[in-house]
C-alpha positions in Angstrom: -152.0 -62.7 243.5 -149.2 -62.0 241.0 -145.7 -61.5 242.0 -143.3 -59.3 240.1 -140.1 -61.0 239.1 -138.5 -57.8 238.0 -136.1 -56.5 240.7 -134.6 -53.0 240.7 -132.0 -51.3 242.8 -130.6 -47.8 242.9 -127.0 -47.4 241.9 -124.6 -44.5 241.6 -122.1 -44.3 238.7 -119.2 -41.9 239.1 -116.7 -41.0 236.4 -113.8 -38.7 237.0 -110.5 -37.5 235.5 -109.1 -35.0 233.2 -111.8 -33.2 231.3 -112.8 -35.1 228.1 -115.5 -33.9 225.7 -116.4 -37.4 224.6 -117.0 -39.3 227.9 -120.5 -37.9 228.7 -121.9 -38.7 225.3 -120.3 -42.2 225.1 -121.6 -43.0 228.6 -125.1 -41.8 227.9 -125.2 -43.8 224.7 -123.9 -47.0 226.4 -126.4 -46.6 229.2 -129.3 -46.3 226.7 -128.6 -49.9 225.6 -129.6 -51.2 229.1 -133.1 -51.4 230.7 -132.5 -48.8 233.3 -133.7 -45.4 234.5 -131.5 -42.4 234.8 -132.9 -40.7 237.9 -130.5 -37.8 238.1 -127.2 -36.6 236.7 -124.7 -34.1 238.0 -121.6 -32.7 236.3 -118.8 -30.8 237.9 -116.1 -29.3 235.7 -113.3 -27.3 237.4 -109.6 -26.6 236.6 -109.5 -29.1 233.8 -111.0 -31.9 235.8 -114.4 -33.5 235.3 -116.7 -35.5 237.7 -119.9 -37.0 236.2 -122.4 -38.7 238.5 -125.4 -40.7 237.5 -128.1 -41.9 239.9 -129.6 -45.0 238.2 -132.3 -47.5 238.8 -131.1 -50.8 237.4 -131.6 -54.6 237.6 -129.0 -55.6 240.1 -128.2 -58.7 238.0 -126.9 -56.3 235.3 -124.6 -54.3 237.7 -121.4 -56.2 236.8 -122.0 -55.8 233.1 -122.8 -52.1 233.4 -119.8 -51.5 235.6 -117.4 -53.3 233.2 -118.7 -51.4 230.2 -118.5 -48.1 232.0 -114.9 -48.9 233.1 -114.0 -49.7 229.5 -115.5 -46.4 228.2 -113.9 -44.3 230.9 -110.6 -45.9 230.5 -110.7 -45.2 226.7 -111.3 -41.6 227.7 -108.4 -41.6 230.2 -110.7 -41.5 233.2 -111.8 -43.6 236.1 -115.2 -45.0 237.0 -117.1 -46.8 239.8 -120.6 -48.2 240.0 -122.0 -48.9 243.4 -125.4 -50.4 244.3 -127.0 -48.3 247.0 
């Protein structure tokens, strides 16, 4: 019997703040560098504010690195981010 050593977990990535046309592309590009699956995305834009949500399947060992990179990207765009394992 073989045992899979690859572990995955679902995570939600939220990015919010004043609307910024660059954050979605920068986030998607950065996420593409990781071995992960984007399960779903949602975008709410209202009154000059933006909320982006990504439901991801990731290796939990990479959560801290992904969270740090997303925080850096969102901060550069004047926004906030949070990554939470579900």
